[in-house]
C-alpha positions in Angstrom: 10.0 45.9 138.3 7.0 43.2 138.5 7.9 39.9 138.6 4.5 38.5 136.9 5.5 35.4 134.5 4.1 37.2 131.7 6.2 40.2 132.4 9.8 38.4 132.7 10.9 38.7 129.2 9.5 42.3 128.8 13.0 44.2 128.4 14.0 46.7 130.8 16.2 50.1 130.2 19.2 50.5 132.2 17.5 53.4 134.0 14.6 50.5 135.3 17.3 48.4 136.1 19.8 50.4 137.7 16.7 51.2 140.2 15.6 48.0 140.9 19.0 47.0 141.9 19.4 50.0 143.9 16.3 49.1 146.1 17.5 45.5 146.3 21.0 46.9 147.7 19.0 49.0 150.5 17.1 45.6 151.3 19.8 43.6 151.4 21.8 45.9 153.6 19.0 46.6 155.9 18.7 42.9 156.2 22.6 42.4 156.7 22.4 45.0 159.2 19.9 43.3 161.2 21.7 39.8 161.0 25.0 41.6 162.4 22.8 43.2 165.3 21.3 39.6 166.3 24.9 38.1 166.0 26.7 40.8 168.4 23.5 40.4 170.5 24.3 36.4 170.6 27.7 36.8 170.7 27.6 38.8 174.1 25.4 36.4 175.7 27.7 33.4 174.6 30.4 35.4 175.6 29.0 36.4 179.3 28.1 33.0 179.7 31.4 31.7 179.1 33.1 34.4 181.0 31.1 33.2 184.1 32.1 30.1 183.4 35.7 30.5 183.3 35.3 32.5 186.5 33.5 29.8 188.3 36.4 27.3 187.5 39.2 29.7 188.6 37.5 30.2 191.8 37.4 26.6 192.4 40.8 25.9 191.3 42.1 28.7 193.8 39.8 27.5 196.8 41.1 24.3 196.0 44.7 25.2 196.1 44.6 27.0 199.4 43.1 24.1 201.0 46.1 21.5 199.6 48.6 24.3 200.9 46.6 24.3 204.2 46.6 20.8 204.7 50.4 20.3 203.6 51.8 22.9 205.9 
């Protein structure tokens, strides 16, 4: 099926329409899979950076608590 302006009003059969919709669905599914992969990759990077930051803050707090305990003993 072409999208030429002069052919846009040309009738199509159910079979032609169904075939075009199947091709569209295949292309759409492929694009969706690509987006899902990119999202997963970015989420993994973001999650890793967040975990590093949480661990860093946790370590600082533990060090500070240990220092305070030593100074109060």
